[in-house]
C-alpha positions, 0 to 999 in steps of 0.5 A: 499499499502506497501512501503519503504524508503532509504537512496540516498548516497546525505543524502536525504530519497527517498521512495518507493512503491513495484514496485520500483517506486519513492514516495516522498523526503526529508530531514529526514525520519520521513518526507519522511513516514510521507508524503507518508502515509498521503499524498502521498499514499492516492493521489495515491489510489482517496483518497486525499480530499485536494489539490495538487500543482505541483511546477513550471511552464514551461509554460511563460503566457503573452508577455515579 
């Protein structure tokens, strides 16, 4: 899978797939390239054998 990295107007870096869909955003171009190549693309292909995590949770468990 090919991807491109562009700098955003806020100085961050964003990777995009061939169709223009956003993949990963980060502080440096090197970090975005590393995560896109080594984690994001394998996850999309179903080749990732590590853990994935969703940051945050919209559901409150238990009683308040």
